A tleap script that builds the chain and sets N, CA, C and O, in Angstrom:
source leaprc.protein.ff14SB
mol = sequence {
  NLEU VAL GLU SER ALA LEU GLN ILE PHE GLU
  ASP ILE GLY GLU GLU LEU ARG PRO THR PRO
  ALA LYS SER HIE TYR THR PHE ASN LEU ARG
  ASP ILE TRP LYS VAL PHE GLN GLY LEU CYS
  SER VAL SER VAL LYS LYS SER ASP SER GLU
  LEU THR ILE CYS LYS CYS TRP CYS HIE GLU
  MET VAL ARG VAL PHE VAL ASP ARG LEU VAL
  ASN ASP THR ASP ARG GLU PHE ILE LEU ALA
  MET LEU LYS GLN ARG ILE CARG
}
set mol.1.N position { 111.361 50.260 172.908 }
set mol.1.CA position { 111.976 49.271 173.292 }
set mol.1.C position { 113.457 49.280 173.146 }
set mol.1.O position { 114.288 49.164 174.047 }
set mol.2.N position { 113.675 49.449 171.760 }
set mol.2.CA position { 114.765 49.685 170.784 }
set mol.2.C position { 115.753 50.490 171.600 }
set mol.2.O position { 116.936 50.202 171.776 }
set mol.3.N position { 114.982 51.731 172.159 }
set mol.3.CA position { 115.940 53.090 172.462 }
set mol.3.C position { 116.024 52.836 174.059 }
set mol.3.O position { 116.945 53.432 174.619 }
set mol.4.N position { 115.374 52.213 174.684 }
set mol.4.CA position { 115.325 51.893 176.114 }
set mol.4.C position { 116.528 50.776 176.187 }
set mol.4.O position { 117.345 50.868 177.103 }
set mol.5.N position { 116.630 49.753 175.246 }
set mol.5.CA position { 117.913 48.675 175.429 }
set mol.5.C position { 118.879 49.411 175.152 }
set mol.5.O position { 119.752 49.381 176.020 }
set mol.6.N position { 119.144 50.252 174.049 }
set mol.6.CA position { 120.481 50.987 174.067 }
set mol.6.C position { 120.968 51.995 175.052 }
set mol.6.O position { 122.128 52.314 175.313 }
set mol.7.N position { 119.964 52.384 175.493 }
set mol.7.CA position { 120.387 53.588 176.862 }
set mol.7.C position { 121.084 52.745 177.969 }
set mol.7.O position { 122.151 53.036 178.511 }
set mol.8.N position { 120.174 51.460 178.263 }
set mol.8.CA position { 120.643 50.657 179.440 }
set mol.8.C position { 121.738 50.366 179.014 }
set mol.8.O position { 122.669 50.837 179.666 }
set mol.9.N position { 122.137 49.434 177.691 }
set mol.9.CA position { 123.203 48.885 177.566 }
set mol.9.C position { 124.790 50.253 177.749 }
set mol.9.O position { 125.913 50.039 178.207 }
set mol.10.N position { 124.189 51.589 177.162 }
set mol.10.CA position { 125.221 52.374 177.423 }
set mol.10.C position { 125.689 52.670 178.497 }
set mol.10.O position { 126.907 52.712 178.670 }
set mol.11.N position { 124.679 52.977 179.586 }
set mol.11.CA position { 124.764 53.082 181.160 }
set mol.11.C position { 126.000 51.673 181.924 }
set mol.11.O position { 127.048 51.653 182.568 }
set mol.12.N position { 124.982 50.639 181.302 }
set mol.12.CA position { 125.818 49.292 181.800 }
set mol.12.C position { 127.360 49.859 181.472 }
set mol.12.O position { 128.117 50.117 182.408 }
set mol.13.N position { 127.763 50.032 180.109 }
set mol.13.CA position { 128.975 50.396 179.474 }
set mol.13.C position { 129.770 51.461 180.448 }
set mol.13.O position { 130.880 51.264 180.944 }
set mol.14.N position { 129.206 52.269 180.560 }
set mol.14.CA position { 129.898 53.233 181.819 }
set mol.14.C position { 130.001 52.959 183.256 }
set mol.14.O position { 130.990 53.209 183.945 }
set mol.15.N position { 128.796 52.372 183.695 }
set mol.15.CA position { 128.965 52.063 185.148 }
set mol.15.C position { 129.699 51.106 185.411 }
set mol.15.O position { 130.659 51.353 186.141 }
set mol.16.N position { 129.528 49.826 184.963 }
set mol.16.CA position { 130.152 48.247 184.693 }
set mol.16.C position { 131.199 48.093 183.992 }
set mol.16.O position { 131.059 47.578 182.883 }
set mol.17.N position { 132.407 48.457 184.400 }
set mol.17.CA position { 133.499 48.512 183.301 }
set mol.17.C position { 134.070 46.945 184.263 }
set mol.17.O position { 133.715 46.597 185.389 }
set mol.18.N position { 135.167 46.173 183.193 }
set mol.18.CA position { 135.782 45.219 183.794 }
set mol.18.C position { 136.759 45.490 184.537 }
set mol.18.O position { 137.556 46.362 184.193 }
set mol.19.N position { 136.897 44.828 185.665 }
set mol.19.CA position { 137.986 44.848 186.746 }
set mol.19.C position { 138.608 43.475 186.711 }
set mol.19.O position { 138.131 42.627 185.958 }
set mol.20.N position { 139.552 43.228 187.413 }
set mol.20.CA position { 140.244 41.960 187.445 }
set mol.20.C position { 139.467 40.990 188.347 }
set mol.20.O position { 139.908 39.842 188.290 }
set mol.21.N position { 138.632 41.132 188.999 }
set mol.21.CA position { 137.678 40.426 189.554 }
set mol.21.C position { 136.640 40.207 188.629 }
set mol.21.O position { 136.140 39.090 188.498 }
set mol.22.N position { 136.186 41.426 187.817 }
set mol.22.CA position { 134.889 40.902 187.330 }
set mol.22.C position { 135.669 41.085 185.631 }
set mol.22.O position { 135.268 42.047 184.975 }
set mol.23.N position { 136.719 40.186 185.004 }
set mol.23.CA position { 136.840 40.561 183.554 }
set mol.23.C position { 136.115 40.168 182.817 }
set mol.23.O position { 136.563 40.323 181.681 }
set mol.24.N position { 134.797 39.529 182.835 }
set mol.24.CA position { 133.746 39.203 181.986 }
set mol.24.C position { 132.479 40.414 181.759 }
set mol.24.O position { 131.542 40.244 180.979 }
set mol.25.N position { 132.639 41.453 182.474 }
set mol.25.CA position { 131.849 42.759 182.323 }
set mol.25.C position { 132.206 43.172 181.052 }
set mol.25.O position { 132.405 44.385 181.003 }
set mol.26.N position { 132.345 42.626 180.084 }
set mol.26.CA position { 132.846 43.248 178.719 }
set mol.26.C position { 131.204 43.240 177.824 }
set mol.26.O position { 130.574 42.229 177.512 }
set mol.27.N position { 130.977 44.069 177.674 }
set mol.27.CA position { 129.299 44.135 177.022 }
set mol.27.C position { 129.766 44.716 175.671 }
set mol.27.O position { 130.632 45.566 175.467 }
set mol.28.N position { 128.822 43.916 174.619 }
set mol.28.CA position { 128.996 44.713 173.477 }
set mol.28.C position { 127.695 44.519 172.688 }
set mol.28.O position { 126.727 44.121 173.336 }
set mol.29.N position { 127.515 44.787 171.135 }
set mol.29.CA position { 126.272 44.905 170.534 }
set mol.29.C position { 125.781 43.691 170.382 }
set mol.29.O position { 124.577 43.528 170.188 }
set mol.30.N position { 126.594 42.731 170.446 }
set mol.30.CA position { 125.630 41.415 170.203 }
set mol.30.C position { 124.913 41.064 171.606 }
set mol.30.O position { 123.919 40.340 171.567 }
set mol.31.N position { 125.314 41.480 172.661 }
set mol.31.CA position { 124.213 41.574 173.587 }
set mol.31.C position { 122.857 42.314 173.388 }
set mol.31.O position { 121.805 41.872 173.849 }
set mol.32.N position { 122.944 43.400 172.717 }
set mol.32.CA position { 121.612 43.364 172.300 }
set mol.32.C position { 120.577 42.911 171.311 }
set mol.32.O position { 119.363 42.987 171.124 }
set mol.33.N position { 121.912 42.283 170.644 }
set mol.33.CA position { 121.272 41.328 169.336 }
set mol.33.C position { 120.682 40.077 169.948 }
set mol.33.O position { 119.889 39.385 169.309 }
set mol.34.N position { 121.004 39.824 170.992 }
set mol.34.CA position { 120.310 38.541 171.910 }
set mol.34.C position { 119.466 38.949 172.216 }
set mol.34.O position { 118.509 38.251 171.881 }
set mol.35.N position { 119.136 40.005 172.864 }
set mol.35.CA position { 117.650 40.713 173.700 }
set mol.35.C position { 116.602 40.313 172.323 }
set mol.35.O position { 115.627 39.563 172.371 }
set mol.36.N position { 117.028 40.917 171.334 }
set mol.36.CA position { 115.954 41.177 170.188 }
set mol.36.C position { 115.522 39.962 169.605 }
set mol.36.O position { 114.434 39.757 169.065 }
set mol.37.N position { 116.726 38.950 169.800 }
set mol.37.CA position { 116.568 37.670 169.117 }
set mol.37.C position { 115.408 36.858 169.797 }
set mol.37.O position { 114.533 36.234 169.198 }
set mol.38.N position { 115.588 37.001 171.426 }
set mol.38.CA position { 114.913 36.508 172.026 }
set mol.38.C position { 113.306 36.808 172.069 }
set mol.38.O position { 112.468 35.966 172.391 }
set mol.39.N position { 113.053 38.023 171.726 }
set mol.39.CA position { 112.010 38.769 171.131 }
set mol.39.C position { 111.357 38.393 170.197 }
set mol.39.O position { 110.140 38.229 170.281 }
set mol.40.N position { 112.073 38.176 169.079 }
set mol.40.CA position { 111.657 37.618 167.841 }
set mol.40.C position { 111.273 36.282 168.029 }
set mol.40.O position { 110.472 35.838 167.206 }
set mol.41.N position { 111.731 35.404 169.088 }
set mol.41.CA position { 111.515 34.265 168.996 }
set mol.41.C position { 110.314 33.945 169.742 }
set mol.41.O position { 110.385 32.769 170.100 }
set mol.42.N position { 109.110 34.567 170.172 }
set mol.42.CA position { 108.151 34.780 170.588 }
set mol.42.C position { 106.957 34.301 169.479 }
set mol.42.O position { 106.949 34.724 168.323 }
set mol.43.N position { 106.214 33.599 169.875 }
set mol.43.CA position { 105.322 33.471 168.852 }
set mol.43.C position { 104.041 34.300 168.794 }
set mol.43.O position { 103.632 34.916 169.778 }
set mol.44.N position { 103.447 34.298 167.667 }
set mol.44.CA position { 102.419 35.377 167.362 }
set mol.44.C position { 101.294 35.296 168.187 }
set mol.44.O position { 100.839 36.279 168.771 }
set mol.45.N position { 100.657 33.769 168.290 }
set mol.45.CA position { 99.891 33.726 169.284 }
set mol.45.C position { 100.075 34.152 170.816 }
set mol.45.O position { 99.205 34.398 171.652 }
set mol.46.N position { 101.641 34.166 170.948 }
set mol.46.CA position { 101.645 34.539 172.573 }
set mol.46.C position { 101.509 35.832 172.901 }
set mol.46.O position { 100.943 36.212 173.926 }
set mol.47.N position { 102.198 36.831 171.749 }
set mol.47.CA position { 102.635 37.917 171.609 }
set mol.47.C position { 101.259 39.140 171.496 }
set mol.47.O position { 101.382 40.310 171.132 }
set mol.48.N position { 100.095 38.510 171.888 }
set mol.48.CA position { 98.975 39.166 171.750 }
set mol.48.C position { 98.845 40.806 172.299 }
set mol.48.O position { 98.115 41.654 171.786 }
set mol.49.N position { 99.503 40.953 173.155 }
set mol.49.CA position { 99.520 42.435 173.801 }
set mol.49.C position { 100.814 43.006 174.399 }
set mol.49.O position { 101.697 42.270 174.838 }
set mol.50.N position { 100.901 44.471 174.401 }
set mol.50.CA position { 101.947 44.948 174.570 }
set mol.50.C position { 102.596 44.475 176.083 }
set mol.50.O position { 103.748 44.042 176.092 }
set mol.51.N position { 102.083 44.539 176.931 }
set mol.51.CA position { 102.265 43.792 178.065 }
set mol.51.C position { 102.905 42.850 177.970 }
set mol.51.O position { 103.798 42.790 178.815 }
set mol.52.N position { 102.844 41.899 177.168 }
set mol.52.CA position { 103.300 40.357 176.993 }
set mol.52.C position { 104.638 40.837 176.381 }
set mol.52.O position { 105.712 40.369 176.759 }
set mol.53.N position { 104.557 41.607 175.604 }
set mol.53.CA position { 106.043 41.927 174.652 }
set mol.53.C position { 106.794 42.805 175.868 }
set mol.53.O position { 107.993 42.969 175.641 }
set mol.54.N position { 106.407 43.278 176.864 }
set mol.54.CA position { 107.361 44.481 177.283 }
set mol.54.C position { 107.867 43.270 178.808 }
set mol.54.O position { 108.895 43.353 179.480 }
set mol.55.N position { 106.854 42.360 178.938 }
set mol.55.CA position { 107.433 41.257 179.959 }
set mol.55.C position { 108.716 40.352 179.309 }
set mol.55.O position { 109.739 40.024 179.911 }
set mol.56.N position { 108.389 40.076 178.026 }
set mol.56.CA position { 109.320 39.246 177.355 }
set mol.56.C position { 110.631 40.074 177.287 }
set mol.56.O position { 111.689 39.447 177.337 }
set mol.57.N position { 110.652 41.182 177.196 }
set mol.57.CA position { 111.511 41.787 176.548 }
set mol.57.C position { 112.421 42.515 178.042 }
set mol.57.O position { 113.450 43.142 177.789 }
set mol.58.N position { 112.084 42.415 179.169 }
set mol.58.CA position { 112.546 42.347 180.415 }
set mol.58.C position { 113.021 41.187 180.974 }
set mol.58.O position { 113.984 41.139 181.740 }
set mol.59.N position { 112.487 40.423 180.676 }
set mol.59.CA position { 112.895 38.718 180.683 }
set mol.59.C position { 114.310 38.410 179.900 }
set mol.59.O position { 115.093 37.536 180.272 }
set mol.60.N position { 114.501 39.190 178.855 }
set mol.60.CA position { 115.460 38.878 177.982 }
set mol.60.C position { 116.832 39.825 178.272 }
set mol.60.O position { 118.000 39.535 178.014 }
set mol.61.N position { 116.248 41.174 178.955 }
set mol.61.CA position { 117.401 41.932 179.473 }
set mol.61.C position { 117.925 41.303 180.367 }
set mol.61.O position { 119.092 40.948 180.204 }
set mol.62.N position { 117.279 40.994 181.496 }
set mol.62.CA position { 117.387 40.320 182.892 }
set mol.62.C position { 118.646 39.090 182.280 }
set mol.62.O position { 119.772 39.006 182.770 }
set mol.63.N position { 118.187 38.303 181.242 }
set mol.63.CA position { 118.856 37.136 180.772 }
set mol.63.C position { 119.870 37.513 180.390 }
set mol.63.O position { 120.812 37.038 181.024 }
set mol.64.N position { 120.211 38.368 179.390 }
set mol.64.CA position { 121.672 38.813 178.872 }
set mol.64.C position { 122.752 39.325 179.863 }
set mol.64.O position { 123.915 38.966 180.045 }
set mol.65.N position { 121.801 40.515 180.584 }
set mol.65.CA position { 122.771 41.227 181.377 }
set mol.65.C position { 123.139 41.199 182.740 }
set mol.65.O position { 124.181 41.607 183.253 }
set mol.66.N position { 122.008 40.586 183.344 }
set mol.66.CA position { 121.579 40.749 184.866 }
set mol.66.C position { 122.602 39.158 185.253 }
set mol.66.O position { 123.470 39.096 186.123 }
set mol.67.N position { 122.175 38.017 184.332 }
set mol.67.CA position { 122.898 36.909 184.741 }
set mol.67.C position { 124.563 36.875 184.494 }
set mol.67.O position { 125.143 35.827 184.777 }
set mol.68.N position { 125.058 37.603 184.159 }
set mol.68.CA position { 126.544 37.643 183.977 }
set mol.68.C position { 126.973 38.511 185.279 }
set mol.68.O position { 128.193 38.638 185.384 }
set mol.69.N position { 126.403 38.967 186.020 }
set mol.69.CA position { 126.686 39.673 187.192 }
set mol.69.C position { 127.161 38.792 188.214 }
set mol.69.O position { 126.763 37.628 188.266 }
set mol.70.N position { 128.304 39.445 189.350 }
set mol.70.CA position { 128.485 38.572 189.937 }
set mol.70.C position { 128.101 38.752 191.548 }
set mol.70.O position { 128.059 37.883 192.418 }
set mol.71.N position { 127.869 39.989 191.631 }
set mol.71.CA position { 127.187 40.466 193.256 }
set mol.71.C position { 125.990 41.319 193.098 }
set mol.71.O position { 125.890 41.868 192.000 }
set mol.72.N position { 125.092 41.537 193.937 }
set mol.72.CA position { 124.020 41.940 194.418 }
set mol.72.C position { 123.920 43.379 193.691 }
set mol.72.O position { 123.091 43.771 192.869 }
set mol.73.N position { 125.096 44.077 194.293 }
set mol.73.CA position { 124.890 45.655 193.732 }
set mol.73.C position { 124.722 45.992 192.386 }
set mol.73.O position { 124.032 46.890 191.905 }
set mol.74.N position { 125.600 44.973 191.705 }
set mol.74.CA position { 125.464 45.083 190.375 }
set mol.74.C position { 123.899 44.941 189.891 }
set mol.74.O position { 123.155 45.782 189.387 }
set mol.75.N position { 123.689 43.644 190.212 }
set mol.75.CA position { 122.126 43.456 189.718 }
set mol.75.C position { 120.926 44.095 190.013 }
set mol.75.O position { 119.874 44.171 189.378 }
set mol.76.N position { 121.275 44.548 191.105 }
set mol.76.CA position { 120.357 46.028 191.545 }
set mol.76.C position { 120.547 47.216 190.670 }
set mol.76.O position { 119.583 47.922 190.375 }
set mol.77.N position { 121.477 47.411 190.338 }
set mol.77.CA position { 121.795 48.514 189.452 }
set mol.77.C position { 121.086 48.252 188.044 }
set mol.77.O position { 120.353 49.081 187.504 }
set mol.78.N position { 121.333 47.242 187.620 }
set mol.78.CA position { 120.546 47.282 186.388 }
set mol.78.C position { 118.806 46.861 186.413 }
set mol.78.O position { 117.993 47.140 185.532 }
set mol.79.N position { 118.583 46.234 187.491 }
set mol.79.CA position { 117.132 46.348 187.807 }
set mol.79.C position { 116.363 47.451 187.990 }
set mol.79.O position { 115.229 47.604 187.536 }
set mol.80.N position { 117.239 48.548 188.937 }
set mol.80.CA position { 116.795 49.728 188.971 }
set mol.80.C position { 116.519 50.492 187.703 }
set mol.80.O position { 115.649 51.342 187.513 }
set mol.81.N position { 117.519 49.978 186.789 }
set mol.81.CA position { 117.356 50.676 185.394 }
set mol.81.C position { 116.234 50.204 184.478 }
set mol.81.O position { 115.588 50.952 183.744 }
set mol.82.N position { 116.103 49.173 184.569 }
set mol.82.CA position { 114.766 48.752 184.180 }
set mol.82.C position { 113.788 48.663 184.378 }
set mol.82.O position { 112.975 48.224 183.564 }
set mol.83.N position { 113.509 49.051 185.540 }
set mol.83.CA position { 112.334 49.477 186.570 }
set mol.83.C position { 111.942 51.001 185.973 }
set mol.83.O position { 110.817 51.285 185.561 }
set mol.84.N position { 112.743 51.652 185.995 }
set mol.84.CA position { 112.761 53.043 185.528 }
set mol.84.C position { 112.175 53.202 184.348 }
set mol.84.O position { 111.266 54.028 184.265 }
set mol.85.N position { 112.622 52.358 183.064 }
set mol.85.CA position { 112.492 52.464 181.716 }
set mol.85.C position { 111.085 51.761 181.522 }
set mol.85.O position { 110.355 51.912 180.542 }
set mol.86.N position { 110.849 51.019 182.557 }
set mol.86.CA position { 109.550 50.554 182.112 }
set mol.86.C position { 108.269 51.380 182.253 }
set mol.86.O position { 107.309 51.344 181.484 }
set mol.87.N position { 108.417 52.230 183.502 }
set mol.87.CA position { 107.919 53.172 183.824 }
set mol.87.C position { 107.044 54.220 182.500 }
set mol.87.O position { 106.481 55.268 182.816 }
savepdb mol mol.pdb
quit
């Protein structure tokens, strides 16, 4: 999960650069921290399987990165990367 999160973070940084219309497309390591903070907040009772942790990781990645994006093309780009990493 850590390696995949870092790779997606690097890809986002390279592909989704800030522009005048997308000035909030500034991503930093704090965003990765938010993903893993969300994972750490899962209770032990609910995290009984790898699938549950993977679903939570995907949810946190979407919450942190995809929710900031302004158009469907950018959202689809990140969602495609997530799907590729899950396999």
